[in-house]
N, C-alpha and C positions, 0 to 999 in steps of 0.2 A: 349743839351738834359738834363745832369745830372742836370744844373741849373732848368730845367724846374720840374724835380722829386722834386729836393729839396724844391722848392715852394710850390708844391703838398702836401708835406709831413707836411710842416710848418701849411697850410692851415686846414689839417685834426687834426693837434693838437690843433689847436686855437678852433676848432668846436668842441673838444671833451672836451676843459676845458668850453668852454661856456657851454654845454650841459651835462657835468659831473654828476650835480645833478638829472636831470631828466632821464639820464641812468642808475644812481644808483637807482633811485625810482623804474624804472622799472625792475631792476636786483632783487632787492629785492622783488616787487610783483610777478615776474616770480617764484622766489625762493619760496613764499609762496604759490602760487598756486600748483606749484609741490610737496610741503611737504605736502598739505592738500590731494592732491591725492595718494600721496606714504605712508603716515603715515597708520600705521595698524588701521583699524576699521571693524567692524562687517558689513557682507555683509547684503544688503538687505533682502534676503532670509529669514534673523534671525529673522527679525523683526514680522513677522507674522506667527502665528501656522499654521501647514496645517492638512488637512483632511488627510484620507486614503482612496483610491479607491482600492478595492478587486475585483479583475477579476478571470474569470474560465481561462481554459488553452486554450481558443480560444479568449481571449481578450473582452470577454463579461462581463459587469458589473454585479457583485454579490453583493455589499452593497458600499456606498459613506459615510463615517462617518463623523460627526461633528468635527470641530477643538475645541482647548480649549475654545475659545471665542464664542462655539455654532453658528460658521460661517460654511458654506459648503465654503471650498478653497484648492484648490490643487495646487501648484506651477509648473507651466510647463514652461522649457527652451524657451526662445526667438526663438532658431532653431525648435523647435517641435510646435511653432503655424503656422498655415497658413499664408504665407506671404500676401494674399489678405485680411486677417483679420486685419494684423499690418497696412497694408497701407489705409485700410478704415478706421482705427482707427485716423491715422494720418490726413488723410483728412478730417476727420470729425472733428476733436477734434482741431488739432495744426499743419496747414500746414507748419509753419516756425518753427517746434521743433527744427530741425537739426542747426538753426543758431542763435537763441536767448539764452541768459545765464541762462534760467530759468524764465525768465518774460519777456513776451511781450509788450514793453510800448505803442503799437498801441491798443493791446486788450483790455489793462487795460482802456487807456482814451476812447475808444468805448462803454466799458461797462458801465463805469463813467457815461458819458453822455446820453444813454439812461435809465438807471436807476435812475440819480438824476436830469438830465437836461429836457429830454422828458416824466419823471416818466413814462416809458414803463414797462415791465416785467422786472425784476431783472436781470442784466446780470453780471457776475464776470470778464468776459475776461481772466479767467484762464489759463493757459498753461497746459500741460500734467504732466509738474515738479509740478508745484503750484498744482493740484489736488491730485498727489501722496504724496505732503504735506500736506496738508488737511486730507487725510485717516490714513497717519502713526501717525500724531499728534494730530489727533482729534479735528482738528479745529474749531471754529464758526465764519465762514468767511462772515456773513452777516452784520458784523458791519466793519467801517473802519478800528479801530485798529485791528481787526481780520484779515483785509485783509494784513494790513502790517505785522503781523504774518507769513502771509503765504507767502508772498514775500520774507521775511527774510530766512524762511525755505526751500523755492525754491532755493535760492541763496544759501544755505547750504549744499543742496543735488547736485547742479551741482559741486559745488568745490569738494565734496568727492567721488562722484562717475561718470562714465562714462554715456554718451548718453545712450548707448544701456543698461546698466546696469538700469537707470531710467525708461525707457521703458519697460522692462523686467517686473520690479518690478509695475508699472502701469497697464501692461494688467494683471497681477495676483491678483492684490489688487481692479481694478474697480467693482464697484455694478451693480449686475445684477438681482436685485430684490428679496425681501423677504432677506433670509440669504444666498443668493448664490454671493460670490466674485470672480472673476477673469474671464479671456475669456476661459481657458481650464476647468475650472468646468461649468461654463456654457453651453460650447459646449457638455459635458458629461451629463448634468444634461435635457437639452432641447431637443438636437438631438440625444443625445446616441452615439455620436461617439468623437473620439480624435480630438482635436483641428486641428491638421494637416490634417484632411480628410473632411473638410467643403467645400462645393460648393460653387460658390461665391455669390448667394441669402442667404445662411445659414451666411457666413461671414459678409457680409453687414448687416445682420439683427442684429447680435451680436455687430457690431460696433457701431450700434446708440442707444443700450439699455442704458449706463452708464447715458447719458445727461438726461434721465428722466425715470428711472426705473420703479416707481410705476406706471406712466400712461401709459408707452409704454406696459405693461406687462399685462394688462387688459385682464382677459379670453375672448376669442370670443368663438364661435360655437365649441361644443364638437363633436368629430370625432373618435372613437374608443379608448377612455381611452386616447386621445389627443385632444388640442385644437389649432382651427385656429388662427393665430395671429391676433391682435385687427387692426382696420381700422387706429389708430394712428401710430402703429407700421409700417405698411405697407405703409403709407405716407411717414413717415421719411425714412425708407429703399429705396423706390423707389428716393426719391430726391436725396438720396448720390449716387443712381446707376447711375444718369444723372450726376454727378460730376466725377463717376469714368469712365463713359464711355468717357469722353472728356478729361481726361488723359489715357487713355488704350483704343483707339479704335479699336485695335484687338479683343476685348472682346464683340463686337458688335452682336456676334451670339448669346451670350449668352442672350440678353435682353429678349427674350420670355419667359425663365424660370421665369422670375420675375411675368409674369401674372398667374402663378401657385398658387394654394394655397399652404400654408406651415403651417405645425402645429409643435406644441411645446408640449414637454411632461410636463405634470403639475408636480410640486415640489412633491406633495404627491403620484404620480406614481413612485419615485423612485423605483429601484429595492431592495428587502430583499430576496435575495437568499442565499439558504444553510446555514441558519443561523449558526447553531451548528460548521459548519467547519470554517465558516468565524471567529466565536469568538474565535475558537481554535489557528487559525493561526494569529489574532492581540493579544492574550494574548501569545503567544510563541514569538511573536517579541516584544513586551515589556519586557520580560525576558531577552532577548537575547542583547538587546542595548538599553534598557529602553527609546526608543524615537522612533515615528512614521514615517513610509516611506511614501512618497506620493502614491506609487503604490505598490500593492502586488501582484504577479501572482499566482495562486492556480493550482494545479495538478486537480481539480474539472472539469469535465465536464459538461456543464449545462444541456445538453439533457439527459444525464444517470442520473444526479441529480433528475430531474423532473421525469422521469419514476420511479425510485426507490420510490420517495415520493408518487407518484400516486397509486403505487402497494401496499404501505404499508398503505395509508389512505383507499382503497378500501377493502383490507385485514379487517382492524379492524371494518369496517362499517358494512360488511358481517357476523361477528363472534362475534359482540356486544352481542347477546343473550347468549352466553358461557363465558361473563365476560371477554373478551380479548378486553381490551382498550386502550394498550399502545404496541409499538414494536419498534425496533431499528436496522438499517442494516449499513454496509460498503462496499464498492465494491472497490478493488484493482486491479490495472493492474499488474501483476506479471513481465510483462518485465523492466519496470522501477519503480516499486513499488509506482508509483503514485496513491493516492487515488482518484478514478475517481466519486465516490458519497458518500455521508455520510448523514445520517441521525441520529440524535440523539434522536428525539422521533417523534412520529407518528403526532404532533401537536404542534409547538412551542409557540403560543399564547394559549395555554389552560393550564389555571393553576390548574386546576382539577386534572390532571396528571403529574403536575409538568414538564411541556412541554418545559422549558428551559434547563433541564437538558440536557448534553449531555452523552447520554447511552452509547456511544461507549467507553467513557472514564470511566465510574462506573467500579469499582471491583466487580465482581459477580463469584458465584460458576459456575464452566464450566459442569458439569455433566462429562458425556462420551467423551465429544469432544476431549479430551486429551488421549483416547486409541490408536488411529492410531500410536502416538510419543512412545507408551510404546512397540508396535509391531515393531516397526522400530529400535527401540533401542535393542531389543531382536534380530532383525536379524543381525545388527552391531554387538553385543558382542556374536554372536553363540549359543543364547539360544534357536533357532527355527527359522524354516522356515514355508513358508506359508502354507504347508501341514501337519507340524507337528500335530499329535494326540494331544491335552490338556483334561484336566479331568474337566467338568463341575458337579462336585459332591460336598456334604457338606465338608466344610474345614476351618480349622482353621490355622491362621498365628499367633501364639502365642496368644495373648489376643484379637487380631482383628479377629472377624468370620464374613465375609461379606456376604449377600445374593444377589441372581439375582433380577432383577426389577419385574418379574411376580412372584417369590416366587418358582420357580420350578428349576429342575435341568435336563441337556439333556445327560449327563453321556460322551461318549468320543466325542470329537468334533475337527475339524480341525482350526488351528489358523485364518485360513480365514473366517469360519463361523464363529467363535466365537467373531472376530471383526464387521462383517457384522452384528449379529444378537446382539452384544453390550452385551455380556454375562460378568458378573462382576467376578466371580470366576477364570476363564482363564486369566483374564487381571491382576488380583492381585496376581496371582502365577507368570506372565511375569516379572511382575515388582519387586517381591522378589527375583528374580533372578538377577537383574540388577546391574552393578556395574562400577564405573568409565566411565560413568556416571550414576548416579542412575537416575530417573526422577526428583526429587528435584534437582540435581545437572545440569541436562539438561535444565530445565525452567530457572533456576539462569543463565546459559551461555544465553539460550535466552532473557534476559531482562526482564522477568517477576520481576515486581518491589513488594515492600512491603511486603515479603514473610516473615511469621514466620521461625522458626528454623525446621531442618526436623525431628526432634524428635516430635515437636508439631503436625505435621500432621501423621506420620508414613504413611502405607500404604493406609490410606484413603484418601490420593492426588490423588490416581489413579483414583477414582470414584467422584472426586469432592470436595476432602474437603478443598481445598486450594482456592484460589480468582485470577481470571485473567480478563482482560478487554477486550472489543471485540477489540479494535486495537492489543492488544498483542496475541489474539487468531488469528486473520488475519494475524500478522507476521507469526507467527508459520505455517500456511497452505501454506502460500505461499513460506515459507521456503521449505517445503514436494513439492510444486509445482515446486520450482527451484532447485529440485535434491540436497537436503539438504545444500543448503548455503542461510545462514540468512543474510537479507539486511535492515537496517530500512526503515520502511513505509515513503511515502514523499507527504505532502501538499502543500508544494511550489515548482513551478518550479525552483529557484533559489538554493534550497538544492542540495550541491555537490554529486554526485552519488559517492557511498560506493562500494567496492570491495567486501565485504561480508566476513562472516565467515563460515567455513562447520562444521556444528554440526550432520550431518547425511551422511554417504556414498550415492555416486549415488544408488548403488546397493538396500540399504535397501531403500531409499526413492522410488525408481522405484517399490518394491516390497508393499511397503505401499500403495502407489498410484492404484496400479492393485487390491488389494483388495477392495480399496473405490470405485472403478470403479464398480464392481461386485455388489454393495448394488442396490438392485432393487428400482426403484422410488414407493412411496407408493401409488400413484393412477392409476399407470400403463398406463398413458397417452400414446396414438399412437404418439402425437406429438413429444416426444423426438425420437421415431425412425426416422422419418422424417426428424429431425435435423441433424442425423449421429454423432452426436458429445457426446463423453463421458462426464459423469458427475460424479466427485470425491467427495464423500459427506459422512458426519457423522452427527447425531443426540445426542442431551446431554439433560438430565433432571436433574435438582438441588435437593436436598434434600427438602422433605417436597413441591414440586411441586411449589418453587419459580420461577424457571427461565426455559425456553424451547428455546432450540438452537437447529442450524444448521448452519453446516460451511462446504464449500467444496469449489474445484474448476471447472470452464468449460472454454474452450475457452482459452481466456488470462487472464482471470480474477479470483478472489478468491472472493468470497462472504460469509458474515456471518451475519445471522439473529437472532435475540431475541425476545422472545416474554415475558410478564411480566410487573410487577409494581414495580415502583421506591422504593415504601415505603416497599417494601419487603413482600408484603403480598402474602398468597399462594392463588393457585387456582387448582382444580383436573384436569382443562383444559389445564393446562401449561405442556404438555407433548413435549419431542423434535419430536416425530415421528408424533404427532398430530396436534401440533399446529403451530411450526416451520417451518417443511418440508413442509407443503402446499406453505407457504409464499416463503420458498426458491425456489421453481420451476415455482413458481406463477411469481416472478421476471425473471427467465431464459426464461420463455414462452414469456412474455413481451418484453423482450430485444431481442429474437428471430422474434416475430411478427412485431418490430418495425426494422427491418432489420439492427440491430447493427452486426457489423464484430463480429463473435464468432470463428475464425479460430484459432484452439490451435496451440501455437507455435512448431516449430519443436525440439521434444526432443528423442534423441538419445538412443536407448539401450545400457546401461552399456556394456562395452566391457567385463568386468569378469564375467559376470552373464550367467548362463547354464541353461537349460531345463535337468531334470532328470526324470526316471521313478520310481513311487514309488507305494507300496501297499496302495489302499485307506484307509483301516482299520486301520492302524498303519501311515501311512507317512514315511514310511522308504523304502528302497531298497528292490523288491519285491522278494520271492521264487518261487518256481515252485508251491507252493500249495496255492498262494494267486489268489483267484477269481476275484478280480475287480482291476484294474491296471490304474494310471492316471499318469499327469505329475505335476511337481513343479519347481517353480524357485529355484536356488541353487548357492549359492556363494562358489567355489571350496577354500577350506582351512579354510573356516568359518562357513559355516552353518552345524548344527551338523545332522548327517544322520547315521545309522546303517541298518542293515540287519532287515528284519521284523521277529518277533517271535510270532505274534497273530497266525498264522494258521501255525499249527504243525502236523506231521504226527505222527500216533501212529500205533504201531503194535498191531494187536488183535490176539488172540487165538482162531481158529473157534470153538474150542471144549468148551471153558469155557465162550467165549463173553468178556472176561476181557483181559486187558494189557497183552502181552506175555513177559516173561522175557527171556533175551538172557542166551545162544545163541541159534538161530533160527531154526538151521539145522534141527533138527528131529522133528519139530512142523509143524503143519498146520496153516497157518497165513495170514492174509489180513492187508492193511493198511486202515486205516480212517483218515480222517482230522479234527482237532477238533480247536474250538476256545480257545485259552487261554488268559484270560483277569484277570485282577487282582480283587480282593476280591471287591473294592469299586464299581468299574464298574458293575461287576456281579450283585452286590445289586440295582444299578440304573435300570439294566435292568428288573431286578425283580419287581420292583414299577412300571415301565412302561409297565408291562403285556408282557415283553419279553425277557422272560428266556431264557438263551444260555444254550447249551448242555454242560453238564460237562464233563471234559476229564474222561477216565475210570483210575483207580488206583489200581494197585496188589500190597497190602502189602507182598507178597511172594516175590516178586523181590527185596525188600531191595533199597539200593541206586542205584541199578544198572539200567543203562538208558535204553531204546527199542529205540535209534537211529538207524535209517538206515544208511549204506554205512561208509565212511572213509572220514576223515578231509582231506582238501587240505595240500600239502607239497610242501613249498616253496623251489625252487631252484635257485632263485635270489633275493635278495641278498644272498649271503651264509652267514651262521650262524659266528657271530663274525666278518665279514667282514669290512674293512676300505676302503673308497675312497679319494684319494686324487686329488684335483681338482687345476687348475690354478687360480689364483685370478680373471685373465682378462676372464676365460671361466664361471665364475660363470654367472648363468642365461642361460647360451647357453648350456652346458653339461647335459645331460638326463642320467639317470641311470634306466635300464631296469629292471621291476618286472616279475616274471614267477612263476609258481607254477602248479605241477602236480595235478589232482583231481579225484576223482570216476567218473564211468561212465555215471551216470546221472545228473552230474552238465553241467548245460548250460553257468553260468555267475558267474564271480568272480567278487567280489568288493574289491578294496583295500583303505587301509587307513595308514596316516601317524601320529602317534601321535592322533590317535582317530578323526582326520578329514579325510573327505572321498576326495580322490583324482582322482578316475576315475574306469573304469569296463574294464574286459577284457573277452575274450573267452578261454578256457581251451587250454593250452598250447600255447597261444599267449604271447605275452609280451605287457605289460603296461608301458610307460615311464614317468618318474618323475623327474622334474628339481627343486635341492635343490638352496635356494636362500641365505643360509648362512653355516657357519659350525657348527658342534654340533654332538650330538647323537640323532639318530631318531629310536622309535618304528615302524616297519613296519607290518601290520596285512593285512593278506587277508580272505575274508569271502565266503564261497561257498553260491550258492541261497536256501542250505538247513539249513545253519546256522552255519555249521560246520566252524572252524576257525584254523590258525596257524598265530605265530607270532614270532619276531626275533627282535633283537637291530642291527642298524647299525650305522657306525661312516662316518662322512664327515669331512675331513681336507683341509685345503687351503693351497696353498704356492705361493710365488711371481712368 
């Protein structure tokens, strides 16, 4: 046995010695082949420039751009191409593709014999690899030398790339008529669908086109913006179908589909949707990475986009006689900050209105559309609450003397009505009281770009003295709708979600939105009542009637519309309430009529918000003399509120009819209630023809007061008292506030450091929770305006 193994080993060594040269050559050849494949080289995808397909949020094509070489070419990975199309191409073009080294000798000989021996129609006998080589190196293969170059390049491709890579590259570079290249591009262009979604008739139709695209794509009969495939193309496809069924008999049930008419979309019917939004997405992509992606999915909803475009176009046509020729609008979904529709101008192709300008990015004066944020900041900073009475009277703020839009003054007006009626004087006063942040600081925090210095604007910023873009304004209103949290707008679905930054409290945002909800619709249409959906909106008109705005939210959306001219020319018709508001509500009505879901997201009322009773004349806590009372939203510890002092009782001497001087014991008197208005408001009442009865004055009384009754007397906390609380009890321990009062008192109002904290009835306690150590001023005011106060110290121990 050992001798047998020894002889076998000797025989093997002799065989190796005899064939060692050949084995070495084979080893070298294998090493060269492996080196070619493993040596780093550029992927085939990088050889071809790519188009970009831009889609809406449901995958519908908005636009297909040209590649840098003016071809429509989208690179689609092989796994995303229909297997039926891949197999159909192999069956039609190169059945031996998996087995040959890039060149099929039989095919070449057959092609040469038919072309030169029989002088028939020229046939190249090219494999898929050879066809790819011709496309990549732009070879002229009609001559023998050109064919040899093609063969050499095909072998080179086979050395450096796998069969799968070569097949993928061919399917993305094959000609499909005109300047359409690649199966994925052709599927999108001709059938309007992804290459993975093709039916068998569509897949086999595309499989036969590259062999003779110019002839097979000849237009057939037109059918509703599409064309039937030509007879030549149908015959070639049906011939391939027979070969397909011979290899896939399980698909025999699909053969009747090939008898049905098949239509293609002409190249000149490619979608050109949402042009301004698409251009903005493409521009931002170039800025981000300097190169184009094959596919971009936007947040645009094509149905909403068409609706918005249609309403703007109809509105401009109906109002052309008023000089309204252009408009822009943006619709944002507050739930994910996606821009669902964007119309940069009413007609992209109209050069007379500079239609290609994206009006949603243009910086323009916002007019009064910033006023809701002024009031919201005022709510947050304790400047006012919704029913605070402001003064709409001639007022100078240093050198700045603003006027109202209508040139009139309304006198005392609540913050709610001042915002709804867009009064300028109250808004400027509120803005003058803001600090940390001011309106300027707030706009900078909100991302408004290219602002000049705060000194440059002064208080004119309140009335549109600065400039914002429509997209920035839409971002501000979505922040208000999202309870004060600012998040960036999104135009691409792959933009990462952002947690957001809180710029306003939930309470201030809620109160501002509640005021905007009360703004009556300009046309008083009944359709809005049937919708049972609140609309929160505000208008704006820029100086010299250059811009008309309306911005607001409804359901889950924020809508901003603008009417004007891109060249900045003015028009007396450009008034927000007259030009932009009708368009704003026309869009809302159209969306409702088109059955767009407009259910408002659930927004819970902030937990720290309260309702308190106030005297309507002053917006302050009512006394027993207040004739009309109402309710207001109130943030405990923040909103300013005190006891009403407009309506005051005056003791009248029956004998003289003048104010009685105390003491009253030996006199016959009666009480009359008068309105004590400041002199500037008294003047406005007189100018309006509504003078108020002046309270009587008795100079004999000197500085004595004719006030009735005794002031309340605080019994808890005690004067000079100090409360010591354990740290762990902070926020849980309550301190009782009590006071004695006169017999005519019904309500006591309690304040801590001038912040209203609650109310109680006489001889009842009101409990307050301190949140930190320190010295506090406790004040009690009865419903006659009489008061008592004292200091209280709160200490903390471990």
